[in-house]
Short mmCIF file of the C-alpha atoms (twelve columns), coordinates in Angstrom:
data_MODEL
# 
_entry.id   MODEL 
# 
loop_
_atom_site.group_PDB 
_atom_site.id 
_atom_site.type_symbol 
_atom_site.label_atom_id 
_atom_site.label_alt_id 
_atom_site.label_comp_id 
_atom_site.label_asym_id 
_atom_site.label_seq_id 
_atom_site.Cartn_x 
_atom_site.Cartn_y 
_atom_site.Cartn_z 
_atom_site.pdbx_PDB_model_num 
ATOM 1  C CA . UNK A 1  4.991  -41.006 79.096  1 
ATOM 2  C CA . UNK A 2  2.219  -39.632 81.268  1 
ATOM 3  C CA . UNK A 3  3.260  -38.353 84.701  1 
ATOM 4  C CA . UNK A 4  0.777  -40.649 86.448  1 
ATOM 5  C CA . UNK A 5  2.255  -43.688 84.669  1 
ATOM 6  C CA . UNK A 6  5.792  -42.591 85.567  1 
ATOM 7  C CA . UNK A 7  4.839  -42.132 89.224  1 
ATOM 8  C CA . UNK A 8  3.251  -45.587 89.290  1 
ATOM 9  C CA . UNK A 9  6.381  -47.137 87.757  1 
ATOM 10 C CA . UNK A 10 8.650  -45.458 90.313  1 
ATOM 11 C CA . UNK A 11 6.438  -46.315 93.288  1 
ATOM 12 C CA . UNK A 12 6.188  -49.986 92.314  1 
ATOM 13 C CA . UNK A 13 9.854  -50.346 91.360  1 
ATOM 14 C CA . UNK A 14 12.089 -52.752 93.249  1 
ATOM 15 C CA . UNK A 15 15.243 -51.068 91.959  1 
ATOM 16 C CA . UNK A 16 16.976 -47.780 92.624  1 
ATOM 17 C CA . UNK A 17 14.170 -45.234 92.280  1 
ATOM 18 C CA . UNK A 18 16.628 -42.430 91.485  1 
ATOM 19 C CA . UNK A 19 17.902 -44.456 88.543  1 
ATOM 20 C CA . UNK A 20 14.381 -45.303 87.429  1 
ATOM 21 C CA . UNK A 21 13.284 -41.636 87.574  1 
ATOM 22 C CA . UNK A 22 16.423 -40.471 85.787  1 
ATOM 23 C CA . UNK A 23 15.618 -42.692 82.814  1 
ATOM 24 C CA . UNK A 24 12.034 -41.497 82.365  1 
ATOM 25 C CA . UNK A 25 10.963 -38.742 80.020  1 
ATOM 26 C CA . UNK A 26 7.694  -36.979 80.771  1 
ATOM 27 C CA . UNK A 27 5.993  -33.859 79.459  1 
ATOM 28 C CA . UNK A 28 7.419  -30.823 81.269  1 
ATOM 29 C CA . UNK A 29 4.125  -28.916 81.147  1 
ATOM 30 C CA . UNK A 30 2.219  -31.835 82.677  1 
ATOM 31 C CA . UNK A 31 4.956  -32.322 85.261  1 
ATOM 32 C CA . UNK A 32 4.848  -28.656 86.294  1 
ATOM 33 C CA . UNK A 33 1.101  -28.963 87.027  1 
ATOM 34 C CA . UNK A 34 1.326  -32.309 88.865  1 
ATOM 35 C CA . UNK A 35 0.637  -32.439 92.596  1 
ATOM 36 C CA . UNK A 36 0.807  -35.158 95.249  1 
ATOM 37 C CA . UNK A 37 -0.095 -35.440 98.914  1 
ATOM 38 C CA . UNK A 38 2.920  -34.590 101.114 1 
ATOM 39 C CA . UNK A 39 4.789  -37.411 102.831 1 
ATOM 40 C CA . UNK A 40 3.641  -40.099 100.402 1 
ATOM 41 C CA . UNK A 41 5.459  -42.372 97.993  1 
ATOM 42 C CA . UNK A 42 3.798  -40.465 95.155  1 
ATOM 43 C CA . UNK A 43 5.237  -37.170 96.447  1 
ATOM 44 C CA . UNK A 44 8.717  -38.677 96.527  1 
ATOM 45 C CA . UNK A 45 8.300  -40.049 93.006  1 
ATOM 46 C CA . UNK A 46 7.026  -36.691 91.772  1 
ATOM 47 C CA . UNK A 47 9.982  -34.883 93.366  1 
ATOM 48 C CA . UNK A 48 12.380 -37.248 91.616  1 
ATOM 49 C CA . UNK A 49 10.647 -36.737 88.273  1 
ATOM 50 C CA . UNK A 50 10.879 -32.974 88.723  1 
ATOM 51 C CA . UNK A 51 14.537 -33.265 89.656  1 
ATOM 52 C CA . UNK A 52 15.464 -35.100 86.468  1 
ATOM 53 C CA . UNK A 53 12.873 -33.905 83.928  1 
ATOM 54 C CA . UNK A 54 12.245 -30.203 84.374  1 
ATOM 55 C CA . UNK A 55 13.388 -28.275 81.359  1 
ATOM 56 C CA . UNK A 56 13.088 -24.702 80.292  1 
ATOM 57 C CA . UNK A 57 10.466 -23.976 77.680  1 
ATOM 58 C CA . UNK A 58 11.796 -24.225 74.164  1 
ATOM 59 C CA . UNK A 59 12.072 -20.881 72.414  1 
ATOM 60 C CA . UNK A 60 12.352 -20.928 68.639  1 
ATOM 61 C CA . UNK A 61 14.279 -18.026 67.205  1 
ATOM 62 C CA . UNK A 62 13.792 -17.395 63.526  1 
ATOM 63 C CA . UNK A 63 17.033 -16.673 61.751  1 
ATOM 64 C CA . UNK A 64 16.780 -13.778 59.308  1 
ATOM 65 C CA . UNK A 65 19.295 -13.524 56.486  1 
ATOM 66 C CA . UNK A 66 21.200 -10.235 56.444  1 
ATOM 67 C CA . UNK A 67 20.260 -7.811  53.718  1 
ATOM 68 C CA . UNK A 68 22.714 -7.913  50.836  1 
ATOM 69 C CA . UNK A 69 23.636 -4.663  49.067  1 
ATOM 70 C CA . UNK A 70 23.118 -4.762  45.295  1 
ATOM 71 C CA . UNK A 71 26.244 -5.168  43.151  1 
ATOM 72 C CA . UNK A 72 26.882 -1.804  41.423  1 
ATOM 73 C CA . UNK A 73 30.283 -2.543  39.830  1 
ATOM 74 C CA . UNK A 74 28.985 -3.388  36.335  1 
# 
C-alpha cells in the first residue's frame, strides 16, 4: 500500500486509528521519506504508520558451505 493511501485511510477512519495503522503494511523506504505538516491529521497518521511499520533493512547473507577435506583413506 502506498503511504499516501494509508494516511488517507487513517485520517478518514471512524474507528480506532491506532488499530487501523497497526494493520497496514507500507513500504519502509517510502515511509522513511514521507513528510507531513506538523500539527495536522496527516502528521498524526504518519507518526502512527512509522510507529508500527518501520523495519530495519533486510540484509541477505549468503551461506557458504565449509570446505571438505578429500578422503585419503583408500
